[in-house]
C-alpha positions, 0 to 999 in steps of 0.5 A: 243507401240504407233504408233500415238497419236492425241488430238481432241477438239470437240465443240458440243451443250450442251446435246449432246454426242460425240461417237467415233467409236471404233470398230474392223472390217474386212477390209476395215477398217471403217474410223475414225469418230465421231458421236453425239447423242442428244436424244438416245433411248434404245432398248428393249433387249431380250436374247436367252432364252427370258429374257428381259435384257433391264435394263442391257443395258440402261446405262453405269454402268458395268452391262452387258447383258452377260448370255452365256455359256462358252466353254473350250476356253477362249473368245469363248462361246456357240452361243448366240443371243441378239434381239433388238427392235427399234420402234422409228426407223420406220420413221427415215431417218437414224438409227445408233446403238451405242453399248458400251461393251468389248470383252474377247479375246482369246489368241494365243495358243487358236487360234492355238488350234481352228485351229486344231479342227473343232468343235470350231471356232470364229463367229464374230458378225453378225447382222440379221433382220427379213426375213418376214417369221418368221425367220431371215436373215443376213444383216451384216455378220460381224458388228465388235466388241468393240476394247478392254475394254469398247469401243463404236462402231457404226453400221449404220442400215439405209439401212438394217432395215425393218421399218415395223418390226424394230428389229435386232438380234446380233448372235455370239459365242464371249465373248462380254459383252454389257454394254449400247446400244442406237440408 
């Protein structure tokens, strides 16, 4: 079922990439926006077990940062984190994080089952930043997730990133397969 179809032509300088924000997020819904990026940086990425997974997120190639343990429910995994180091963001005026990936959705019967079992629930991706005491604090409670198969979403870190310790951590239990992450 189609509700709206649009065609946009975007004139942009050679060497820049045009990125639509294809994110599913809670209301208020983000406005439709196109971003451009000319010299993207790849963050160093470490999974919850301390493994460097930077090679898995440095290009859009179908190799995913996705080492998480399944639960009995499709689309719901054991809680997992991905920590990103963004050193080039220390002195930037604006910092945008671009995450390309896809989500393995639950289905209606799983959602009904989870609503009747307090042990399982979906935890949307929260973006955390260092708290200055060796821990983490939530900076964006629900940063959204890719709206389907292989979509790119933008997250503005400008107002939440600690420039002295430019790291962020994504925490969730959803089956989100990150393919490329840039900033």
